[in-house]
C-alpha positions as CSV (number, residue, x, y, z in Angstrom):
1,M,-11.1,2.8,52.1
2,S,-14.3,3.9,53.7
3,N,-12.6,7.1,55.0
4,T,-11.5,7.9,51.5
5,I,-15.0,7.4,50.1
6,T,-16.5,9.6,52.8
7,K,-14.0,12.3,52.1
8,Q,-14.7,12.3,48.4
9,N,-18.5,12.2,48.9
10,S,-18.3,15.2,51.3
11,A,-17.2,17.4,48.5
12,Y,-20.2,16.6,46.3
13,P,-22.9,19.3,46.2
14,T,-25.7,17.1,47.5
15,T,-28.3,18.1,50.1
16,S,-27.0,17.0,53.6
17,L,-29.2,16.1,56.6
18,T,-29.0,19.6,58.0
19,S,-29.8,21.4,54.8
20,G,-32.6,19.0,54.2
21,L,-34.4,20.3,57.3
22,W,-35.5,23.4,55.4
23,I,-38.6,21.6,54.2
24,V,-39.4,20.5,57.7
25,A,-38.8,24.1,58.9
26,G,-41.2,25.4,56.3
27,L,-43.9,23.0,57.5
28,V,-43.2,24.0,61.1
29,G,-43.6,27.7,60.1
30,I,-46.9,27.0,58.4
31,I,-48.2,25.1,61.4
32,T,-47.0,27.9,63.7
33,G,-48.8,30.5,61.6
34,V,-52.0,28.4,61.6
35,T,-51.8,28.1,65.4
36,L,-51.5,31.9,65.7
37,V,-54.5,32.3,63.4
38,M,-56.6,29.9,65.5
39,S,-55.7,31.8,68.7
40,D,-57.4,35.0,69.7
41,E,-54.2,37.1,69.1
42,L,-55.1,37.8,65.5
43,R,-58.9,37.8,65.6
44,H,-59.0,41.4,64.5
45,L,-57.6,40.3,61.0
46,S,-59.7,38.9,58.2
47,T,-59.5,35.3,57.1
48,L,-57.4,36.2,54.1
49,G,-55.0,38.1,56.3
50,E,-54.7,35.2,58.7
51,A,-53.9,32.8,55.9
52,S,-51.3,35.2,54.5
53,I,-49.6,35.4,57.8
54,A,-49.5,31.6,58.1
55,I,-48.1,31.1,54.6
56,G,-45.6,33.9,55.0
57,A,-44.4,32.5,58.2
58,G,-43.8,29.1,56.5
59,C,-42.0,30.7,53.5
60,L,-39.8,32.8,55.7
61,T,-38.8,29.8,57.7
62,M,-38.1,27.8,54.6
63,L,-35.9,30.6,53.2
64,A,-34.1,30.9,56.4
65,F,-33.1,27.2,56.3
66,A,-32.7,26.9,52.5
67,P,-29.3,25.3,51.4
68,W,-28.0,28.2,49.4
69,Q,-24.4,26.9,49.3
70,Q,-25.5,23.6,47.8
71,L,-27.8,25.3,45.3
72,K,-24.9,27.6,44.2
73,K,-22.6,24.6,43.8
74,Q,-25.3,22.8,41.8
75,K,-25.7,25.8,39.5
76,A,-21.9,26.0,39.0
77,L,-21.9,22.2,38.3
78,R,-24.5,22.6,35.6
79,T,-22.4,25.3,34.0
80,E,-19.3,23.1,34.0
81,I,-21.3,20.2,32.5
82,R,-22.6,22.4,29.7
83,K,-19.0,23.6,29.1
84,L,-17.8,20.0,29.0
85,A,-20.5,19.0,26.5
86,K,-19.7,22.0,24.3
87,T,-16.0,21.1,24.3
88,L,-16.8,17.5,23.3
89,R,-19.1,18.6,20.5
90,K,-16.4,20.9,19.2
91,M,-13.8,18.1,19.3
92,K,-16.3,15.9,17.4
93,E,-17.0,18.5,14.7
94,D,-13.3,19.4,14.2
95,R,-12.3,15.7,14.3
96,S,-9.3,16.7,16.4
97,W,-8.1,15.3,19.6
98,N,-5.6,18.1,20.3
99,N,-7.7,19.5,23.2
100,V,-8.1,16.3,25.1
101,R,-5.7,17.4,27.8
102,S,-8.0,20.4,28.5
103,L,-10.5,17.8,30.0
104,L,-8.1,17.1,32.9
105,T,-9.2,18.8,36.1
106,D,-8.3,18.9,39.8
107,R,-12.0,18.7,40.8
108,T,-12.8,15.8,43.2
109,D,-16.6,15.8,42.6
110,E,-18.6,13.8,40.1
111,L,-17.7,16.3,37.3
112,G,-14.0,15.8,37.9
113,D,-14.5,12.0,37.8
114,L,-16.5,12.3,34.6
115,S,-13.9,14.6,32.9
116,R,-11.0,12.3,33.8
117,A,-13.0,9.3,32.6
118,V,-13.8,11.0,29.3
119,H,-10.1,12.1,28.9
120,D,-8.9,8.6,29.4
121,A,-11.4,7.2,27.0
122,L,-10.7,9.7,24.3
123,S,-6.9,9.4,24.8
124,D,-7.2,5.6,24.3
125,S,-9.4,6.1,21.3
126,A,-6.9,8.7,19.8
127,A,-4.0,6.3,20.4
128,A,-5.9,3.5,18.8
129,Q,-6.7,5.6,15.8
130,I,-3.1,6.7,15.4
131,N,-2.0,3.1,15.6
132,A,-4.6,2.1,13.1
133,R,-3.5,4.7,10.7
134,L,0.2,3.7,11.1
135,L,-0.8,0.1,10.6
136,K,-2.8,1.0,7.5
137,R,0.0,3.0,6.1
138,T,2.5,0.2,6.8
139,M,0.1,-2.3,5.2
140,D,-0.5,0.0,2.2
141,E,3.2,0.4,1.7
142,S,3.8,-3.3,2.0
143,I,1.0,-4.1,-0.5
144,R,2.4,-1.5,-2.9
145,R,5.9,-3.0,-2.7
146,E,4.6,-6.5,-3.0
147,T,2.3,-5.6,-5.9
148,H,5.2,-3.8,-7.7
149,R,7.5,-6.8,-7.1
150,A,4.8,-9.3,-8.2
151,T,4.0,-7.2,-11.3
152,G,7.7,-7.0,-12.2
153,Q,8.1,-10.7,-11.7
154,L,5.1,-11.5,-13.9
155,R,6.3,-9.1,-16.5
156,R,9.8,-10.8,-16.5
157,E,8.2,-14.2,-16.6
158,A,6.0,-13.2,-19.5
159,S,9.0,-12.0,-21.4
160,T,11.4,-14.8,-20.5
161,D,11.9,-18.3,-22.0
162,P,11.6,-20.7,-19.0
163,L,14.1,-23.2,-20.3
164,T,17.0,-21.0,-21.2
165,G,16.3,-17.9,-19.2
166,L,16.7,-15.7,-22.3
167,G,14.1,-13.3,-23.6
168,N,11.2,-14.7,-25.7
169,R,9.3,-13.3,-28.7
170,R,7.4,-10.8,-26.6
171,A,10.6,-9.4,-25.4
172,L,11.9,-9.2,-29.0
173,E,8.8,-7.1,-29.9
174,H,9.6,-4.6,-27.2
175,L,13.3,-4.5,-28.2
176,F,12.3,-3.9,-31.9
177,E,10.1,-1.0,-31.0
178,E,12.9,0.4,-28.8
179,M,15.8,0.0,-31.2
180,F,14.3,0.4,-34.7
181,S,11.7,3.1,-34.1
182,P,12.2,6.3,-36.1
183,G,12.3,8.2,-32.7
184,N,15.5,6.3,-31.6
185,V,17.7,9.2,-30.5
186,K,21.0,7.2,-31.0
187,H,20.2,6.2,-34.7
188,E,22.7,3.4,-34.3
189,Q,22.9,0.5,-36.7
190,V,21.7,-2.7,-35.2
191,A,23.1,-6.1,-36.2
192,A,20.9,-9.1,-35.9
193,L,22.1,-12.7,-35.7
194,L,19.5,-15.4,-36.4
195,I,20.8,-18.8,-35.1
196,D,19.4,-22.2,-35.7
197,I,20.7,-25.6,-34.4
198,D,21.3,-28.0,-37.3
199,Q,19.6,-31.4,-37.2
200,F,17.8,-30.4,-34.0
201,K,14.7,-32.6,-34.9
202,N,16.9,-35.7,-35.3
203,I,18.4,-35.1,-31.9
204,N,14.9,-35.0,-30.3
205,D,13.7,-38.0,-32.3
206,H,16.7,-40.2,-31.6
207,L,18.1,-39.0,-28.3
208,G,15.0,-37.6,-26.6
209,H,14.0,-34.2,-25.6
210,D,16.4,-34.1,-22.7
211,A,19.3,-34.1,-25.1
212,G,17.6,-31.5,-27.2
213,D,17.1,-29.3,-24.1
214,Q,20.8,-29.6,-23.2
215,C,21.6,-28.3,-26.7
216,L,19.4,-25.3,-26.2
217,I,20.7,-24.6,-22.7
218,F,24.3,-24.8,-23.8
219,L,23.7,-22.4,-26.7
220,A,22.0,-20.0,-24.3
221,S,25.1,-20.1,-22.0
222,V,27.4,-19.5,-25.0
223,L,25.4,-16.5,-26.1
224,Q,25.3,-15.0,-22.6
225,S,29.1,-15.3,-22.3
226,S,29.8,-14.0,-25.8
227,L,27.8,-10.8,-25.9
228,R,28.6,-7.3,-24.7
229,Q,26.6,-5.3,-22.2
230,G,23.7,-3.9,-24.1
231,D,23.4,-6.8,-26.5
232,H,20.4,-9.0,-26.3
233,A,20.0,-12.8,-26.9
234,L,16.5,-14.2,-27.2
235,R,14.9,-17.6,-28.0
236,I,12.0,-17.0,-30.5
237,G,11.2,-20.5,-31.5
238,G,11.9,-24.2,-30.9
239,D,15.6,-24.1,-31.8
240,E,15.7,-20.5,-33.2
241,F,17.6,-17.8,-31.4
242,I,18.1,-14.2,-32.3
243,V,20.8,-11.8,-31.1
244,L,20.5,-8.0,-31.4
245,M,23.7,-6.0,-31.2
246,P,23.5,-2.2,-31.5
247,G,26.3,0.0,-32.8
248,I,28.4,-2.6,-34.7
249,S,28.9,-3.3,-38.4
250,V,27.9,-6.4,-40.3
251,Q,31.6,-7.5,-40.5
252,I,32.1,-7.4,-36.7
253,A,28.7,-9.1,-36.3
254,G,30.0,-11.9,-38.6
255,N,33.1,-12.3,-36.5
256,I,31.0,-12.6,-33.3
257,A,28.8,-15.2,-35.0
258,Q,31.9,-17.2,-36.0
259,R,33.1,-17.1,-32.4
260,I,29.7,-18.3,-31.2
261,S,29.9,-21.2,-33.6
262,S,33.3,-22.2,-32.4
263,L,32.3,-22.1,-28.8
264,Y,29.2,-24.1,-29.5
265,S,31.3,-26.8,-31.2
266,Q,33.0,-27.4,-27.8
267,M,29.8,-28.6,-26.2
268,P,30.3,-32.0,-24.4
269,W,28.7,-34.7,-26.6
270,P,28.5,-38.2,-25.0
271,H,26.1,-39.5,-27.7
272,R,27.6,-41.8,-30.4
273,K,24.4,-42.3,-32.4
274,L,24.6,-38.8,-33.9
275,K,27.3,-36.3,-34.6
276,P,27.4,-33.2,-32.4
277,P,25.1,-30.5,-33.6
278,T,26.3,-27.4,-35.5
279,L,24.9,-23.9,-35.9
280,S,23.6,-22.0,-38.9
281,I,23.8,-18.3,-38.4
282,G,22.5,-15.5,-40.6
283,V,23.6,-11.9,-40.1
284,S,21.5,-8.8,-40.9
285,C,22.0,-5.1,-40.2
286,A,19.5,-2.2,-40.2
287,R,19.1,1.3,-38.9
288,P,16.2,2.9,-36.9
289,G,13.3,3.8,-39.3
290,E,14.6,1.5,-42.0
291,L,12.4,-1.5,-41.2
292,V,8.7,-1.5,-41.5
293,D,8.1,-4.2,-38.9
294,L,9.8,-7.0,-36.9
295,S,9.1,-9.6,-39.6
296,E,11.3,-7.7,-42.1
297,L,14.3,-7.9,-39.7
298,I,13.8,-11.6,-39.2
299,R,13.2,-12.2,-42.9
300,R,16.6,-10.7,-43.8
301,A,18.5,-12.7,-41.1
302,D,16.5,-15.8,-42.0
303,N,17.5,-15.6,-45.7
304,A,21.2,-15.3,-44.7
305,M,20.8,-18.2,-42.2
306,Y,19.3,-20.5,-44.9
307,A,22.1,-19.5,-47.2
308,S,24.5,-20.6,-44.5
309,K,22.7,-24.0,-44.3
310,R,23.0,-24.5,-48.0
311,Q,26.7,-23.5,-48.3
312,D,28.5,-24.5,-45.2
313,K,26.9,-25.3,-41.9
314,N,28.6,-23.9,-38.8
315,K,29.8,-20.9,-40.9
316,P,27.9,-17.7,-40.7
317,N,26.5,-16.1,-43.8
318,T,25.9,-12.4,-44.4
319,N,25.2,-12.3,-48.2
320,F,21.4,-12.0,-47.6
321,G,21.7,-9.9,-44.5
322,R,22.5,-6.5,-46.1
323,R,20.1,-3.9,-47.2
324,G,18.8,-4.4,-50.6
325,A,19.6,-8.1,-50.8
326,A,17.0,-10.5,-52.2
């Protein structure tokens, strides 16, 4: 290891022992000049001339022994250092690490060691910055996806009835704006079924809310299995449900309501205290732009539903669901 260090150090442009003797040589020259002056050899010269000869002899001796090679190397070294500093400043100003490889050099002196050390440090820094950007991009994308998923989940939960899984009144408001707005390009007639469970309060009072919840859940399952793709079933109150079916007539909507009633009557009913519940269903139809607001649609179907309650429970009524009915 010591041999390697000696070899490396021998290439450095430092003043060696031999080259350092130029200062001693200069002093010897001055002393020689002074000795000549003090002798009788130069007595014919003035004092100024004698001093000039002594100083000149010392300077010539110093110049003769001056380490010109080392001085030249040191000048080249300073030039290379200035070039390295200029390259680093340019890289900092451009904020670009594309020229990092230009710092690599085959020099074995201090400048070569410095250039390689700077190259390694900048390469590690550039790699760390690239990894940090990739990590940030990955995190941003993950946050974006998670935010989108969470937002969608919150939106669904805000528009969904937690017990039945059907849409709630907020979802109904959105559907009304979509289906009944004057700008609806399809201009399809939309049938609405307003459904109410008869004697639902008695079921809760005498059998408990668990039995009432079972009635609601069973009705939700009947609606989901009875409707077409594009139809919408929603729970808008305690035991009130509404179904929106675009593109069908009031007669077909009445047939669907009758099928829903028949299916609901097949609900398992283990309770002997009360008769199995029935449904009252009102049917209403309207076209886009015909209704002023959502309450008008519900009012029409509500009138038909209460007519069903008065006439024959479990039998849908459409008398008050048509346009112009009182």
